[in-house]
C-alpha positions as CSV (number, residue, x, y, z in Angstrom):
1,X,96.4,-9.1,51.2
2,X,94.5,-6.3,48.4
3,X,95.7,-4.2,45.8
4,X,92.6,-1.6,44.4
5,X,92.7,0.5,41.6
6,X,90.4,3.6,40.7
7,X,89.9,4.3,36.9
8,X,87.7,7.0,35.0
9,X,84.4,5.6,33.4
10,X,84.0,7.1,29.7
11,X,83.0,4.6,27.1
12,X,83.0,7.3,24.2
13,X,86.8,8.0,25.0
14,X,89.3,5.1,25.4
15,X,92.3,6.9,26.3
16,X,89.8,8.6,29.3
17,X,92.2,6.3,31.7
18,X,94.6,9.3,31.4
19,X,92.2,11.8,32.6
20,X,91.3,12.6,36.4
21,X,88.7,10.6,38.5
22,X,84.9,11.6,37.6
23,X,83.4,11.9,41.0
24,X,80.4,10.5,39.5
25,X,81.3,7.8,36.8
26,X,83.8,5.9,37.6
27,X,85.4,2.1,38.7
28,X,87.2,0.5,41.2
29,X,89.1,-2.9,40.8
30,X,90.0,-4.9,44.0
31,X,92.5,-7.6,43.3
32,X,92.4,-9.9,46.6
33,X,95.0,-13.1,47.6
34,X,95.3,-15.8,49.7
35,X,98.5,-17.8,50.5
36,X,100.0,-15.6,47.6
37,X,97.3,-16.7,45.2
38,X,95.1,-14.2,43.4
39,X,91.5,-15.7,44.7
40,X,88.9,-12.9,44.1
41,X,88.3,-10.1,42.0
42,X,86.0,-7.1,42.9
43,X,84.7,-4.1,40.3
44,X,82.7,-1.8,41.8
45,X,80.9,0.8,39.0
46,X,79.7,3.8,40.3
47,X,77.2,5.5,37.9
48,X,75.5,9.4,37.6
49,X,72.0,7.4,38.0
50,X,70.1,3.6,38.6
51,X,68.8,3.8,35.0
52,X,72.5,4.0,33.9
53,X,73.0,1.1,36.2
54,X,70.3,-0.8,34.8
55,X,71.1,-0.2,31.5
56,X,74.7,-1.2,32.0
57,X,73.3,-4.4,33.8
58,X,71.4,-5.9,31.1
59,X,74.5,-5.3,28.5
60,X,76.6,-7.3,31.3
61,X,74.1,-10.1,31.8
62,X,74.2,-10.2,28.1
63,X,78.0,-10.4,27.9
64,X,78.5,-12.6,30.7
65,X,75.6,-15.3,29.9
66,X,76.8,-15.5,26.3
67,X,80.1,-16.5,27.8
68,X,79.2,-18.4,30.6
69,X,75.8,-19.8,30.3
70,X,72.5,-19.0,32.0
71,X,73.0,-17.4,35.4
72,X,71.2,-18.8,38.7
73,X,69.5,-15.9,41.1
74,X,71.0,-15.6,44.2
75,X,69.4,-12.8,46.4
76,X,69.9,-9.7,44.5
77,X,72.8,-11.2,42.4
78,X,73.0,-12.9,39.1
79,X,75.8,-15.8,39.7
80,X,77.2,-17.8,37.0
81,X,79.6,-20.8,37.2
82,X,82.0,-22.9,34.9
83,X,85.0,-25.3,35.4
84,X,88.4,-24.5,34.1
85,X,91.1,-26.5,34.4
86,X,89.2,-28.7,37.2
87,X,88.3,-25.9,39.3
88,X,84.8,-24.0,39.9
89,X,85.2,-20.3,39.0
90,X,82.0,-18.2,39.6
91,X,81.1,-14.7,38.8
92,X,78.6,-12.5,40.8
93,X,76.9,-9.5,39.5
94,X,74.3,-7.5,41.5
95,X,72.9,-3.9,41.0
96,X,73.3,-2.3,44.3
97,X,71.7,1.3,43.4
98,X,68.8,0.9,45.5
99,X,70.9,1.2,48.1
100,X,72.9,4.3,47.3
101,X,71.5,8.0,46.0
102,X,73.4,6.9,42.5
103,X,73.7,4.1,40.6
104,X,76.1,1.0,41.4
105,X,77.1,-2.4,40.4
106,X,79.2,-4.9,41.6
107,X,80.6,-8.0,40.1
108,X,83.2,-10.5,41.4
109,X,85.2,-13.2,40.0
110,X,85.6,-15.6,42.9
111,X,87.1,-18.9,43.4
112,X,87.2,-21.4,46.3
113,X,89.3,-23.8,44.4
114,X,92.5,-22.1,43.9
C-alpha cells in the first residue's frame, strides 16, 4: 500500500504549498507501507532544468553527509546508512535528469529492518 502527495516547490515563499501545482517545479512524496508499517519514503523532485537539479544535488549531498556521514556510491546514486535503535536505515540520492528533458532528483529513505 502507498500514499502519495504532490506539492509545488518555491523556496522563496514558504506559503507556496497553498498554490496550484507548477507543472515544472514540484515534488512528489510517496509513503510505502508493508505489514501496516512504514518502510520506505520516496521523494521525486522535478525541476525546470538539469542545472537546477545539479545545484540542488550538491546542497542535498552536503546536508545528508553532515547528518549521516560519508556516502557510498552505488551505480549513479549516493547512499548513506546509519543504525538507529538497532535497525539499519538507508538514504539514497540520485540525479535522474539525464534520462529526462528536465531536472529530476530521486531521494529515497528506507529500512529493511522494519
